DRENDO-1510 file (C-alpha; in Angstrom, 1 decimal, always signed):
<recs>
REC; n; res; u; v; w
REC; 1; MET; +5.2; -6.4; -5.0 .
REC; 2; LYS; +6.0; -9.6; -6.9 .
REC; 3; LEU; +9.0; -11.7; -6.6 .
REC; 4; TRP; +10.2; -14.2; -9.2 .
REC; 5; SER; +13.1; -16.6; -9.4 .
REC; 6; ARG; +14.1; -19.1; -12.0 .
REC; 7; GLY; +13.7; -21.8; -9.3 .
REC; 8; LEU; +10.0; -20.9; -9.0 .
REC; 9; GLY; +9.3; -21.7; -12.6 .
REC; 10; LYS; +6.2; -19.7; -13.7 .
REC; 11; GLN; +5.2; -19.1; -10.0 .
REC; 12; GLU; +5.3; -15.5; -8.7 .
REC; 13; LEU; +5.4; -14.7; -4.9 .
REC; 14; LYS; +3.3; -11.8; -3.8 .
REC; 15; MET; +4.8; -9.6; -1.1 .
REC; 16; ASN; +3.4; -6.6; +0.7 .
REC; 17; LEU; +6.1; -4.5; +2.4 .
REC; 18; MET; +3.4; -2.9; +4.6 .
REC; 19; ASN; +3.0; -6.2; +6.5 .
REC; 20; TYR; +6.6; -6.9; +7.3 .
REC; 21; ASP; +8.8; -6.1; +10.3 .
REC; 22; VAL; +11.7; -3.6; +9.8 .
REC; 23; ARG; +14.3; -3.4; +12.5 .
REC; 24; ARG; +18.0; -2.7; +13.1 .
REC; 25; ASP; +20.3; -5.6; +14.0 .
REC; 26; GLY; +23.8; -4.3; +14.7 .
REC; 27; GLN; +25.1; -2.7; +11.6 .
REC; 28; GLU; +22.2; -4.1; +9.4 .
REC; 29; VAL; +18.6; -3.2; +8.7 .
REC; 30; VAL; +16.5; -6.3; +8.5 .
REC; 31; ILE; +13.1; -6.7; +6.8 .
REC; 32; SER; +11.5; -10.0; +7.8 .
REC; 33; GLY; +8.1; -11.6; +7.4 .
REC; 34; ARG; +6.2; -14.4; +5.9 .
REC; 35; ILE; +5.0; -14.9; +2.3 .
REC; 36; VAL; +1.7; -16.8; +2.4 .
REC; 37; ASP; +0.5; -16.7; -1.2 .
REC; 38; PRO; +1.1; -19.1; -3.0 .
REC; 39; VAL; +3.6; -20.6; -0.6 .
REC; 40; ASN; +4.2; -20.3; +3.2 .
REC; 41; TRP; +7.7; -19.1; +3.5 .
REC; 42; GLU; +9.5; -17.0; +6.2 .
REC; 43; PHE; +12.1; -14.7; +4.8 .
REC; 44; TRP; +14.5; -11.9; +5.7 .
REC; 45; ILE; +16.4; -9.3; +3.8 .
REC; 46; ARG; +19.4; -7.7; +5.4 .
REC; 47; PHE; +20.9; -4.4; +4.3 .
REC; 48; ASP; +24.2; -2.9; +5.5 .
REC; 49; GLU; +26.3; +0.1; +4.6 .
REC; 50; ASP; +27.6; -1.6; +1.4 .
REC; 51; ASP; +24.1; -1.7; +0.1 .
REC; 52; VAL; +23.4; +2.0; +0.4 .
REC; 53; PRO; +24.8; +3.0; -3.1 .
REC; 54; GLY; +22.5; +0.3; -4.7 .
REC; 55; LEU; +19.5; +1.5; -2.8 .
REC; 56; ILE; +20.2; +5.1; -3.8 .
REC; 57; ARG; +20.6; +4.0; -7.4 .
REC; 58; VAL; +17.2; +2.3; -7.3 .
REC; 59; ALA; +15.5; +5.2; -5.5 .
REC; 60; LYS; +16.8; +7.8; -8.1 .
REC; 61; ASN; +15.7; +5.7; -11.1 .
REC; 62; PRO; +13.2; +7.8; -13.2 .
REC; 63; SER; +10.7; +4.9; -13.3 .
REC; 64; VAL; +10.7; +4.6; -9.5 .
REC; 65; ILE; +10.5; +8.4; -9.1 .
REC; 66; GLY; +7.6; +8.6; -11.5 .
REC; 67; MET; +5.7; +5.8; -9.8 .
REC; 68; VAL; +6.2; +7.3; -6.4 .
REC; 69; GLY; +5.2; +10.8; -7.7 .
REC; 70; ARG; +2.0; +9.4; -9.3 .
REC; 71; HIS; +1.1; +7.6; -6.1 .
REC; 72; PHE; +1.4; +10.7; -3.9 .
REC; 73; LEU; -0.3; +12.9; -6.5 .
REC; 74; LYS; -3.3; +10.5; -6.6 .
REC; 75; LYS; -3.4; +10.5; -2.8 .
REC; 76; VAL; -3.4; +14.3; -2.6 .
REC; 77; PHE; -5.6; +15.0; -5.6 .
REC; 78; PHE; -8.3; +12.5; -4.6 .
REC; 79; TRP; -8.0; +13.1; -0.8 .
REC; 80; ARG; -11.5; +14.8; -0.6 .
REC; 81; ARG; -13.2; +12.6; -3.2 .
REC; 82; PRO; -15.2; +10.4; -0.8 .
REC; 83; ALA; -16.6; +13.5; +0.9 .
REC; 84; GLU; -17.6; +14.9; -2.6 .
REC; 85; LYS; -19.3; +11.6; -3.4 .
REC; 86; ALA; -21.2; +11.7; -0.1 .
REC; 87; ALA; -22.3; +15.3; -0.9 .
REC; 88; VAL; -23.5; +14.2; -4.4 .
REC; 89; LYS; -25.5; +11.3; -2.9 .
REC; 90; THR; -27.1; +13.6; -0.4 .
REC; 91; ALA; -28.1; +16.1; -3.1 .
REC; 92; ASP; -29.6; +13.3; -5.2 .
REC; 93; SER; -31.5; +11.7; -2.4 .
REC; 94; PRO; -35.2; +12.5; -2.0 .
REC; 95; ALA; -36.1; +14.9; +0.8 .
REC; 96; PRO; -37.2; +13.2; +4.0 .
REC; 97; GLY; -40.9; +13.2; +4.8 .
REC; 98; PRO; -42.4; +15.0; +7.8 .
REC; 99; GLY; -41.3; +13.6; +11.1 .
REC; 100; ALA; -38.5; +11.5; +9.5 .
REC; 101; GLY; -36.0; +10.2; +12.0 .
REC; 102; THR; -38.2; +11.0; +15.0 .
REC; 103; SER; -40.3; +9.0; +17.3 .
REC; 104; GLU; -43.4; +10.2; +15.4 .
REC; 105; ASP; -42.8; +7.5; +12.8 .
REC; 106; LYS; -43.7; +4.7; +15.3 .
</recs>
């Protein structure tokens, strides 16, 4: 995720929501963490009940729904891909010689 503000000029802050703490604090949900590239800033974002309509508005946006859908389709569709690649490599590899992988090689 990228964050930009006029005060940053041309600079963009890079955020990764997977690395931040999410907790409840009274009536609020707080996301907190540290942005380290290209600055070293601690931050927090606080949501309360008044923010729910805005969060729902963002979540039901067709662009967001499409991006989330594509992400999960890729995960499901390519789930077995590494195993298939391994099977192709095995099929393309030359057959092991006699005694391969045994103490007879030494």
